N, C-alpha and C positions, 0 to 999 in steps of 0.2 A: 600694530606693525606700521612702521613709517612708510615703507614702500607700498604704494597703492596697488591693490589687486587688479588684475586685468580680466577677471572672470566677468562675463556679461550674461544677464538673464535673457534667455532666448525665448521667443514665441514659438509654439509648436508649428512646424511646417508640414505640408502634405508629404507623406513618405511615398516616394515613387516605387512602383512595382519594378523589380529588377529586370533590366533589358540587356541588350547587347550593345556595348559601346567600348571601343578600344581605349585604353589608357592614353591620356594626353601625353604627347611627347614634347610639347612645348607649352609655355605659359599662354593662357587664353586672355584675351581682352574682354571687356564687358560686352561689347557687341557680339563677339563670338559665343560667349556664354548664353546670351539671349537667343541667338540663332539656334544653338543646340537645344535650348529649352523648348522653343517653338516646335521643334521636330521630335523631341524625345519625351517631353513631359506627358505622362499617361492621362492625367486629368484633362489636359487640353485635347488629347487625342480622342478621349471618350466624348467630350463635348462636341467635337466635329462629327463623330459618328452618329450622334443623336440627331443631327440635321437630316441624315439619310433616312432615319426612322420616321421622322415627322413628315418628310417629303413623301414617303410611301403612304402615310396616313392620308395626306392630301389627295394623292392619286386614287386611293381606294374610295374616298368620299366622292370625288368628282365622277367616278364611274357611273353613278346613278343618273347622270345627265344623258348617257348614251343608251341606245337600245340594248335589250337583253334577249338574245336568241338562244333557245334551248332545244335540243334534240331529245325526244322521248320515245322510248321503244320498250315494249314488254310483251310477254307471253304468259298466259295463265290457263289453268285447267280447273273447272268447277263441276259440281255434281249436276248432271242434267235433270235429275228428279227433284231439284229444289223447288221451293215455293215460288210463285210468280212474284214480280216486284210489288204487287198489291197485297201479298201475304196470303192469297187464297189459292186453292188447288186449281189446276188447269189441265186440259187434255192436250194443249199445244206443246209440242216438243221444244224444249229450251236448249240453247247452245251449251256445249260442254267445254269447248276450247275457244280461246280468243287471243288475237295478236294485234298490236297497234304499233305503227311507226308514224310519228308526227313531228313536225317542226313548228315551234311556237315562238312568237316574238312579242315583246312588250316594250313600249316607249312611254316613259313618264311625261305627262303634260303639266300637271300642277299638283303640288303636295303641300300647299301653304307656305312655300318658300323654305321648307325645312332643308332640302338638299342645298339650296343656294347659300343659306347662312352657315350650314355645317361645313360646306366646302370653303367658305370664306374664313371660318374659324380655324380650319386645318391649315390654310395658307398662312394665316397670322401666327399660328403656333410655330410653323417652320421659320417664319421671319423672326419671331421672338428668340428662337434658339440660335439664329445667326448672331443676334445681338449678345446672347449669352456666351457664345464662343469668343466674341470680341472682349466681353467682360472677363472671361477666364484668361484670355491672352494678356490683358492688362494686369490681372492679378499675378500671373506667372512672371510677367516683366518686373513687377514690384518686388516679388519674393526673391527673384534671382538678383535683382539690383541690391536689395538689402543684404542678402548673403554675400554678394561680391564685396561690398564695402565693409562688411563685418570681417571678412577674411583679410582685406587690405588693412583694416584697423589692427587685426591681430599680427600681421606681418610687421607693420610699423611699430606695434607695441614690443615685439621681439627686438627690433633695432634699438628702441629707446632703452629697453632693459639691458641689452648688451652694452650700450654706452654707459649706463649707470654702473654696471659692474666694473668696466674699465676705469671709470673715474674713481671708484672707491678703492680699487686695487692700487691705483697710483697714489691715492692719499695714504693708504696703509704704508706703502714704501716710505713716504715722506715722514709719517709719524714715527715709524720705527727708527729712521735716521735721526730724528730729533730726540727720541728716547735714548738712543745710544750716546748722543752728545750731551745728555743730561738736561735738555731744555723742557721736557714734559715728563709726566708720570706714566706709570703702567696703565692707569685708568683710561687715559686718552687713547692708548693703543687698543685696549679692550673694546672701547666704544667704536673705534674705526673698524675693528674686525667684526663686531656685531652688525654694523651697518652693511658690511660686505655680505654677510650671511643673508641678511634681509634682501639685498639686491639680487643675490643668486636665487633665492626663493621666488622673487618676482620674475626672474628670467624663466624658471621652470614653469610657473603659472602661465607666462606668456606663450611658451611652446605648446602647452596643453590647450590654451584658447585657440591657437592657430590650427591645431589638429581638428578640434571640434568645428571651427568655422569652415575648414576645407570639406569636412564630411557633410555639413549642412548645405553648402553650396552644391555639392555633387548630388545630394538627394533632391534639392529643389529643381535642378536641371532635369534629372530623371535618368542618369546613366546607370550602368551596372553597379551593384553594391561593391564597395571596396576599390572603385576605380581611383587611381592616383591622378591628381590634377593640380595645376598651379596657375596662378593668374599674374597678369601684369597690368598696371594702370597707375593712375595718380589722381589726386584730388583736383578739382577745378581751381585754377590759380586765383580766380576772383569769385566772390559770392554775390549773386544778384538778388535784389528784393523779390519777394514772392508776388508782388503786385497787389492791386486792390481786390479785396475779398469779394465785393459785390460783382465785379467784372468776372472773377473766376467762377462764381456760382452761376452767373448767366451763361457762361461757356459750358459749364457742366450740364445745365438743363437741356442744352441742345446737342452736346457732343458725347456725354457720358453714355456708354453702351448699356449700362444697367438701367438708367432712367429710360432709355429708348425701349428696352425690353419690358419695363413696367407699363409703359404707355401702350405697347403692342399687346401685352397680356390683358390689359383693360378692354381694348377693342375686341380681343378674342372672346372674352367673357360676355361682352355685349352681343356678339354674333351668336354665341351659343344660347343665350336667352331668347333671341329672336327665333332660332331654330326650334327650340322647345315650344314656343307659342304656335308654331306651325302645326302642331298636333291637333289644334282646335278646328282645323279646316279639313274638308274632304280631300281625298287623293284621287286624281283623275288621270287615266292612262289610256293609251291606244293599244289594243291587244288583237292579235290574230294568230291563227294556226291553220295548218293544212297537213293532211296525212292520209294514211290508208289503214282501215280497220278490217280484219279478217276474222270471221266466225265460221265454225263448222256447220252451223245452221244459218243460212242467210247469205253466205258467200263473202266475197271481198268487195268493199265499196270505198270510194274516196269520200272524205269529209273535210270541211273547212269551217272556220269560225272567224269573224272579224267584227269589231265594234269599239265603241268608246265606253269604258267602264269607270264607274265612280264608286269608291269605297268610303263610307262614312261610319265610323264606330258610334253606335247609339249608346252603348254602355261599355265602359272599360274599367270600372271600379276606381275612378279618380286617378288613373295613371298619368294622363297628360297634365292635370292640375298639379300632381306631385312633382313631375319633371320640371314644370315651369317654376314652381316654388324653389326647387333645388337650384336651378340655373340662376334665379334671381338672388338667392342667398350667396352663391359663389361669386356673382358679380359684385355684390356689396362687400364680400370679404376681400376681393381683389382691390376694390377702391380703398379699403382701410389699410391693406398691406402697402399699397402704393403711397398713401399719406405717411404711414409710419416709416417706410424706407426712405422717402424723400427727406423727412426730418432727420433721420439718422445719418444720411449722406451729407447733409448740410453741416451737422455737428462734426462728422469725421473730417470734412474738408476744412472747417474752421480750426480744428485741432491740428491737422497737418500744416495748415498755413501758419499757425502760431509756433509750432515746433520749428518750422523752417526759418521764420523771422527771428525767433529767439536764438537759434543756432547761428544765424548770420551775424547777429550782433555779438554773440559769444565768441565767434571766431576773431572778430576785431579786438575784443577785450583780451582774449587769450594770447593773441599775437603780441600785444603790448606787455602783458604779464610775463610772457616768455622772455622778451627782450630784457625786462627788468630783472628777472630771475637769473639770466645768464650773466648780467653785469654784476649782480650781487654775489654770485658764486665766484666770479673772477676776482672781485675785490676782496672777498673773505679769504680766498686762497692766497692772494698776494700779501694781505696783511698778516696772515698766519705765518708765511715764510719769514717775515721780518719781526715776528714776535709781538705784533700789535693786535692779534685776534686769537681766540682760543680754538681748539679743535672742535668744540661744540658749535661754534659759529660756522665753521666750514661744513660740518655734517648737516646742520640745519639748512644751509644754502643748497647743498647737494639734494636733499629731500625736496625742497621747494622747487628746484630746477626740474627734477624728474616729474613732479606733479604738474608743473606748468607745461612740460612737453606732452604728457598724457592728456592734460586738459584741452590743449589745442587740438590734439588728435581726436578726442571725443567730440568736440564741437564740429569739426570738419566732417566726421562720419555722420553725426546727427543731421547736419545740414543736407548732405547728399541723400540720406534716407528720407528726410522730410520732403525734399524736392521731388523724389521719386513717388512718394505717396500723393502729393498734390497733383502730379501729372496723371497718376492712375485715376484719381477721382474726377479730375476735369475731363479726361477722355480725349478723343480725337488724336490718338498717337499714330494713326495709320493714314495720315493725309488730310484728316478733317481739322476743324478749328481746334487749336490747343493752346497751351500756355506759351508765352513768348520766350522760350529758352531752348538750348540745344537738346537733342535726344541723348539718351544715356551713352556714355563713352565718347561723346564729341566734346571738343573744347569750346570755350565761349568765343 
């Protein structure tokens, strides 16, 4: 088929859980789509809620630093004819009822720094999740930006297809007039009609692509399923270079939230290893209690206890050694995951950088190709009118012109998506150091 298809292979996006969002009554800009996604995207909302969970873990771990006060109260009945505590019979009457009300307190003094490092690890875990929220926000920004420009591409593709249909219908009228005048054969008319059918098929595919792109954008934002929405926007009038890759990678190492999260998780695993090693040391605490004990034999008496207690496990079946080995292994796993992910991020950034640069150069080449195709089409049509060109020349020029229009559109969309990917990987989109170009939706 001469008319190129507009069908695009899409990556699978995260499908949002249906929520409540009124259908858009007006076309949304890219900035408005991003604002909606930050508020409605369920994945981003779950990542934010995770911070509260980890903060609660930190508060629970830190609680061991504070005194623990417990109120104990009980009442019991026992057989007064039982054996004495030594196990032998006795003529002394033993108590049969006992009650106790006591207030006890315990303050940890030293536990091998287990609590200190566990608290530090919990705090680092919450900090790592904050970076993960920023990473998720950057990911949502990229997905929405990609879906936005895919929809913009589809809308422009419909416009190109409609123009192609109009041009072919006009050419059919011209060929039929020439046929009636006896200047051409029926074959030329048949070829022109066939070209029109292909153009109409391309228009139908363009409408289908636009419908799919609209649905993908809605799902990436996170609104209610089936919500109708439309967008407004345009491509950047100028394409800027991506910049030096080494500079971009240096920025990513300091600003990318995923890299920050990896570094924080490494520090967290190191703290957990130190906490596990604290099990080799004794636990020292200050403990005290005061209360009243009543027995039916002996009466009611006050009692108290105070002192410094040390607990040192002489034998625990290798529990601490196993915990230390596990924490050490997890620390090494975190190191290896960090190395692997840094290598992957570098490759991803280089790939996005290459896509952006190739598309930038492709836009310039496509612009020249479009100008040449437009001139070739006008020339072929003019020559055909005076009998110095064949219908096949015009049809070929029409196809090349349509391809040139779609080619330029494809390069412009690829450039915008590549630029968004580079921005996501470099990071720093919320006020930190970032790439030297405008934010999504802003003009240059």
